[in-house]
C-alpha positions in Angstrom: -8.6 -71.6 7.4 -4.9 -71.4 7.2 -3.5 -68.1 6.1 0.1 -67.9 5.3 2.6 -66.6 7.8 5.6 -64.3 7.5 8.7 -66.4 7.0 10.9 -67.2 10.3 13.6 -64.4 11.1 16.7 -66.4 10.6 19.2 -63.8 10.6 19.3 -62.8 14.3 22.9 -64.0 14.7 25.2 -61.3 13.6 28.0 -63.6 12.0 25.3 -65.4 9.9 23.9 -61.9 8.9 27.2 -60.6 7.6 28.3 -63.8 6.1 24.8 -63.9 4.2 25.3 -60.2 3.0 28.9 -61.0 1.9 27.9 -64.2 0.2 24.9 -62.4 -1.7 27.5 -59.6 -3.0 29.9 -62.1 -4.3 27.0 -63.9 -6.3 26.0 -60.7 -7.9 29.4 -59.6 -9.0 29.9 -63.0 -10.4 26.6 -63.1 -12.3 24.9 -59.8 -13.1 27.2 -57.2 -11.6 25.9 -54.0 -9.8 25.3 -50.4 -10.8 28.1 -47.9 -11.0 28.9 -46.3 -7.6 31.4 -46.2 -4.7 31.3 -49.9 -3.7 35.1 -50.3 -2.5 35.8 -50.7 1.2 36.0 -47.1 2.6 36.4 -46.9 6.3 36.5 -43.2 6.2 32.9 -43.2 4.5 31.8 -45.7 7.2 32.8 -43.3 10.0 31.1 -40.6 8.4 27.9 -42.5 7.8 26.0 -41.9 11.0 27.0 -38.2 11.2 26.7 -37.1 7.6 24.3 -39.6 5.8 22.5 -36.8 3.7 25.8 -35.2 2.7 27.1 -38.8 1.5 24.0 -39.5 -0.6 24.0 -36.1 -2.2 27.6 -36.4 -3.0 26.9 -39.8 -4.6 23.9 -38.6 -6.6 25.9 -35.7 -8.0 28.5 -37.9 -9.1 26.7 -41.0 -10.4 23.0 -39.8 -11.1 19.7 -41.3 -9.9 20.9 -45.0 -9.6 24.1 -46.0 -8.0 25.5 -48.8 -5.8 27.5 -47.8 -2.4 28.9 -49.7 0.3 28.4 -49.0 3.9 30.3 -51.2 6.2 30.0 -54.8 4.8 26.9 -54.3 2.7 26.3 -52.9 -0.6 23.1 -51.4 -1.6 21.6 -49.9 -4.6 20.3 -46.1 -4.0 17.5 -44.7 -6.3 16.9 -40.9 -5.8 14.6 -38.7 -7.6 10.7 -38.3 -8.2 10.9 -41.1 -11.0 12.8 -43.5 -8.9 10.4 -43.0 -5.7 7.5 -43.6 -8.2 9.2 -46.6 -9.5 9.8 -48.3 -6.3 6.6 -47.5 -4.5 4.0 -47.3 -7.1 4.7 -48.3 -10.8 7.1 -51.3 -10.3 6.4 -52.1 -6.5 5.9 -55.7 -7.2 9.6 -56.0 -8.1 10.6 -55.6 -4.4 10.2 -57.0 -0.9 10.3 -55.3 2.3 11.1 -58.0 4.8 14.2 -59.1 3.0 15.5 -55.4 2.7 16.9 -53.5 5.5 13.5 -53.6 7.2 14.6 -57.0 8.6 16.6 -55.2 11.2 13.3 -54.0 12.7 11.9 -57.5 13.3 13.5 -58.3 16.7 12.0 -55.0 18.1 8.7 -54.7 16.1 7.9 -58.4 15.3 5.9 -59.3 12.4 3.8 -56.0 11.9 2.5 -54.3 8.6 6.3 -52.5 8.4 8.3 -55.9 8.4 5.9 -58.3 6.3 5.2 -59.0 2.6 2.8 -60.6 0.4 -0.6 -62.3 1.2 -0.1 -62.1 5.0 0.7 -58.3 5.0 -2.2 -57.7 2.3 -4.7 -59.5 4.3 -3.8 -57.8 7.6 -4.0 -54.6 6.0 -7.3 -55.1 4.4 -8.4 -56.3 7.9 -7.0 -53.1 9.6 -8.1 -50.4 7.0 -11.8 -50.1 8.3 -10.8 -48.8 11.8 -8.9 -45.9 10.2 -11.9 -44.6 8.4 -13.3 -41.2 9.0 -15.8 -41.9 11.6 -13.3 -43.9 13.7 -11.0 -41.0 13.3 -13.7 -38.4 14.7 -13.7 -40.4 17.9 -9.8 -40.1 18.3 -9.9 -36.4 17.6 -11.6 -35.8 20.7 -9.0 -37.7 22.5 -6.2 -35.6 20.8 -8.0 -32.3 21.9 -8.2 -33.5 25.4 -4.5 -34.5 25.5 -3.2 -31.5 23.8 -5.0 -29.1 26.2 -3.9 -31.0 29.1 -0.3 -30.6 28.1 -0.7 -26.9 27.1 -2.4 -26.2 30.6 0.9 -27.4 32.1 3.3 -25.2 30.2 4.7 -22.1 31.6 5.0 -19.3 29.2 8.5 -18.1 28.6 10.3 -20.9 30.5 12.4 -22.9 28.0 10.8 -26.3 27.0 12.2 -29.2 25.1 9.4 -29.8 22.7 10.4 -33.0 21.3 10.2 -34.7 24.4 6.8 -32.6 25.3 5.2 -33.9 22.1 6.4 -37.5 22.5 4.5 -37.5 26.1 1.4 -36.2 24.2 1.7 -38.6 21.2 2.1 -41.7 23.6 -1.1 -40.6 25.6 -3.0 -40.1 22.5 -1.8 -43.6 21.2 -2.6 -45.4 24.4 -6.0 -43.8 24.6 -7.2 -43.7 21.0 -5.4 -46.8 19.7 -5.7 -49.1 22.8 -8.2 -47.5 25.2 -5.2 -47.7 27.9 -5.2 -45.3 30.8 -2.0 -43.4 30.3 -1.9 -42.4 34.0 -2.3 -45.9 35.3 0.4 -47.3 32.7 2.8 -44.5 32.7 2.9 -42.9 29.1 6.2 -41.2 29.8 7.8 -44.7 30.5 6.3 -46.2 27.7 7.5 -43.5 25.2 11.0 -43.8 26.9 10.9 -47.7 26.2 10.3 -46.9 22.3 13.2 -44.5 22.4 15.5 -46.8 24.0 14.5 -49.5 21.7 14.9 -47.5 18.7 18.3 -45.9 19.8 19.8 -49.4 18.7 19.4 -48.3 15.0 21.2 -45.0 15.4 24.4 -46.5 16.7 27.4 -47.1 14.6 27.1 -50.5 13.0 30.0 -52.2 14.9 27.6 -51.9 17.9 24.8 -53.8 16.1 27.1 -56.8 16.1 27.7 -57.2 20.0 25.5 -59.6 22.1 25.5 -60.3 25.7 24.8 -58.5 28.9 24.9 -54.7 28.7 25.2 -54.8 24.7 22.9 -52.4 22.6 21.0 -55.5 21.1 20.2 -56.8 24.6 18.9 -53.4 25.6 16.6 -53.1 22.6 15.4 -56.7 23.1 14.6 -55.9 26.8 12.6 -52.7 25.7 10.5 -55.1 23.4 9.9 -57.4 26.4 8.6 -54.6 28.5 6.4 -53.3 25.8 5.2 -57.0 25.0 4.3 -57.0 28.8 2.4 -53.8 28.7 0.4 -54.6 25.6 0.0 -58.4 25.8 -1.3 -58.4 29.4 -4.0 -56.2 27.9 -4.9 -58.2 25.0 -4.9 -61.2 27.3 -7.3 -59.3 29.8 -9.7 -58.3 26.8 -9.7 -62.0 25.3 -11.0 -63.2 28.9 -13.5 -60.4 29.5 -14.4 -59.3 26.0 -13.2 -56.3 23.8 -14.4 -53.1 25.1 -15.1 -49.6 23.9 -14.2 -47.7 20.4 -10.5 -48.1 20.6 -8.7 -49.5 17.7 -7.2 -52.6 19.7 -10.8 -53.4 20.6 -11.9 -53.1 16.9 -8.9 -55.3 15.9 -9.8 -58.0 18.3 -13.3 -58.4 16.5 -11.9 -57.8 12.9 -12.8 -60.6 10.7 -12.3 -60.9 6.8 -14.6 -62.6 4.0 -13.0 -65.8 4.9 -13.7 -65.7 8.6 -9.9 -65.2 9.5 -9.0 -63.2 12.5 -5.7 -62.1 14.0 -4.3 -64.5 16.7 -3.0 -63.3 19.8 0.7 -63.0 18.6 -0.3 -61.4 15.3 -2.2 -58.7 17.1 0.5 -58.1 19.6 3.0 -57.5 16.7 0.5 -55.4 14.8 -0.5 -53.4 18.0 3.4 -52.7 19.0 4.1 -51.7 15.4 0.8 -49.1 15.5 2.1 -47.7 18.9 5.5 -47.1 17.5 4.2 -45.5 14.3 1.2 -43.8 16.3 3.4 -41.6 18.3 7.0 -41.7 17.0 6.6 -40.0 13.5 3.9 -37.6 14.4 5.7 -36.1 17.5 8.7 -35.6 15.2 6.6 -33.6 12.8 5.4 -31.5 15.5 8.8 -30.7 17.0 10.3 -29.9 13.6 7.1 -27.9 12.6 7.4 -25.7 15.9 11.1 -25.2 14.9 10.6 -24.0 11.7 7.7 -21.6 13.0 10.1 -20.3 15.5 12.6 -19.6 12.9 9.8 -18.0 10.5 7.6 -16.0 13.0 5.8 -14.5 9.9 4.3 -17.8 9.1 3.7 -18.6 12.8 1.6 -15.3 12.8 -0.1 -16.2 9.5 -1.2 -19.8 10.9 -2.4 -18.0 14.3 -4.4 -15.5 12.5 -6.1 -18.3 10.5 -6.9 -20.1 13.5 -8.4 -17.0 15.0 -10.4 -16.1 12.2 -11.8 -19.7 11.6 -12.1 -20.9 15.1 -12.2 -18.0 17.6 -10.3 -20.2 20.3 -12.7 -23.0 19.9 -11.2 -26.6 19.1 -11.5 -27.4 15.2 -14.3 -29.5 14.3 -13.9 -32.6 12.3 -14.8 -30.9 9.0 -12.1 -28.2 9.5 -9.5 -30.7 10.5 -10.1 -33.1 7.7 -10.3 -30.6 4.9 -9.8 -27.1 6.2 -7.2 -24.8 7.6 -5.1 -24.4 4.4 -2.5 -22.3 5.9 -1.7 -24.8 8.9 -1.6 -27.6 6.3 0.8 -25.5 4.1 3.2 -25.1 7.0 2.7 -28.8 8.0 3.2 -30.0 4.5 6.3 -28.0 4.0 7.6 -29.5 7.5 7.0 -32.9 6.1 9.0 -32.0 2.9 12.1 -30.9 4.7 11.7 -33.5 7.6 10.2 -36.7 6.2 9.4 -38.8 9.3 11.0 -41.9 7.3 13.9 -40.4 5.5 14.5 -43.6 3.4 12.5 -46.6 2.2 14.0 -49.9 2.3 13.6 -52.9 -0.1 15.0 -56.0 -1.6 14.7 -56.9 -5.4 12.6 -59.9 -6.3 13.6 -59.5 -9.9 16.1 -57.8 -12.1 15.3 -54.6 -13.7 16.7 -51.5 -15.7 16.3 -47.9 -14.7 18.1 -45.0 -15.9 20.3 -46.6 -18.0 21.6 -49.0 -15.0 20.7 -52.7 -14.8 19.9 -53.6 -10.9 20.1 -57.6 -10.2 17.7 -59.6 -8.2 18.4 -60.0 -4.6 20.1 -56.8 -3.8 19.0 -54.1 -1.2 17.5 -51.1 -2.7 16.8 -47.8 -0.9 14.9 -44.9 -2.2 15.3 -41.6 -0.3 12.4 -39.2 0.3 15.0 -36.9 2.3 17.1 -36.3 -0.7 14.5 -36.3 -3.2 12.5 -33.6 -1.5 15.8 -31.6 -1.4 16.6 -31.7 -5.1 16.9 -28.0 -6.6 15.5 -29.4 -10.0 12.2 -30.6 -8.1 11.7 -27.9 -5.6 13.1 -24.3 -6.1 15.3 -23.2 -3.1 14.9 -26.7 -1.5 16.5 -25.9 1.6 14.4 -23.1 2.7 11.1 -23.4 4.8 8.6 -22.0 2.0 5.0 -23.1 2.9 3.5 -21.1 0.1 5.0 -23.9 -2.3 2.6 -26.2 -0.6 -0.9 -25.2 -1.6 -3.3 -27.9 -2.7 -2.9 -26.7 -6.4 0.9 -26.5 -6.3 1.1 -30.0 -4.8 -1.3 -31.6 -7.5 1.2 -30.3 -10.1 4.2 -31.9 -8.5 5.8 -34.8 -10.6 4.7 -38.4 -9.4 7.1 -39.4 -6.7 8.5 -35.9 -5.9 6.5 -35.8 -2.6 6.4 -39.1 -0.5 6.6 -38.1 3.2 4.4 -41.1 4.0 5.6 -43.6 1.2 3.4 -44.3 -1.6 1.3 -46.9 -3.4 -0.5 -49.9 -1.7 2.2 -49.7 1.1 1.7 -46.1 1.9 1.4 -45.8 5.8 -1.9 -47.0 7.0 -1.8 -44.4 9.8 -1.1 -41.4 7.5 -4.7 -39.8 8.2 -4.3 -40.7 12.0 -0.9 -38.9 12.3 -1.5 -36.0 10.2 -4.7 -35.2 12.0 -3.0 -35.6 15.4 -0.2 -33.1 14.2 -2.8 -30.7 12.9 -4.8 -30.9 16.1 -1.7 -30.5 18.6 -0.5 -27.5 16.3 -3.9 -25.7 16.2 -4.3 -25.9 19.9 -0.8 -24.7 20.9 -0.8 -21.8 18.1 -4.4 -20.6 19.4 -2.9 -19.9 22.8 0.9 -19.3 22.2 3.4 -17.9 19.9 6.5 -20.2 19.6 10.1 -18.7 20.0 13.3 -20.4 19.8 15.1 -20.5 23.0 18.6 -21.0 21.3 20.3 -19.8 18.2 21.9 -23.1 17.5 20.7 -25.2 14.6 18.7 -28.4 15.3 20.8 -31.5 14.4 18.9 -34.2 12.6 19.3 -38.0 13.6 18.7 -40.8 11.5 17.7 -43.9 13.4 15.0 -45.9 11.2 13.1 -42.6 11.8 14.0 -38.9 11.8 14.4 -37.1 14.8 16.2 -33.9 16.3 19.3 -35.2 17.8 19.4 -32.8 20.8 15.8 -31.9 21.1 14.1 -28.6 20.2 14.3 -26.0 22.7 11.5 -23.3 22.5 9.7 -20.8 24.6 5.9 -20.0 24.4 4.7 -16.4 24.6 1.0 -16.0 25.3 -0.9 -14.5 22.4 -3.1 -12.3 24.6 0.3 -10.7 26.2 1.4 -9.8 22.7 -2.0 -8.2 21.7 
């Protein structure tokens, strides 16, 4: 049977891309207009954008309210801030938006046509085909891999020596993704190099916009495409081998190769490749960021590190957590993890394009305009969270989270497009953090604050430097 494919990506040429955006803006201004906001050309704001994105958004929100238009470089986008706006975009009125035609189109040359960059029937059918492989019984198999890889990495730590924990966690995350998602041997395939390829590829999106326009040898765009080619070679060769020899094992790649919907549709090799690369990206990048920021906050708040460690000692007595505790137990660890996700949502903004016009908070938003909601800003609004810039896990009990307004807490997005790997990533963060805190007390190795980098996903700009002190030595 024929299943619709995503539309061809036609905006690879930077000149065509800019002209298309300018044409769209002129059309909107002539016809329906835009919400109020700073839409004039402002080189000063453009220069600040990559260094001070959150500050610029907070300033605009204070001045213009929950809906405003803003120009960055040549593009005017509409920003929707606050719980009601997040719920509107992700849940109640999600059908008014496309993903592929929003800013997520910039990820297509790197990720291809995976769940992040597709819409409508192709996306929905792909998601339905993939959902069963993330059920609880499949995650239980992945849990054992997570424990093995966490213990392996912890055995290599030298107590009291400074360690850059973002890079440390990325290596674990890539090894877990390689084994649990794809059944790869991370030693044979060099998990550290695979993680570095993703880092190199994604660094394109953290550069000043002017560099996005460059093409040719040595350009950031060519470097990003080269990273994709190397990742395609790694994953594609494995898909080809298994097509020839037959899928093997209980890893997610094998299950996806066998997956078939009620109409008999299966993924082609090209579709499987793009979905696999997207899962490999999402399966290690956002989780390792969360682990790094969790350790950073526990290092800044040793009383909470002690509370989590005491819970682990009382509940587990040194053993790895079983599936029941990982899925529904360890509430103190969950509170610390959920508060970390509030302060550092892995994807700090959600990118869309409107399909039809609508009105929100007294502002009319036309069809055909880029719209962005922002968990980072919403999670830090003082009328939503008291003392929002402080790390206060006590606010994240299950009862307190249930009382939050809809859309107030969206670290994984929401609605029918909520992150498909949410439970996998959350489980992995829980496993690694629990195994580490059963053995060590985290301490900051430097007094300087961690700087945050926005580049499609969130990450610590200069890493997170920590020391680990053995718990037995403290006792």
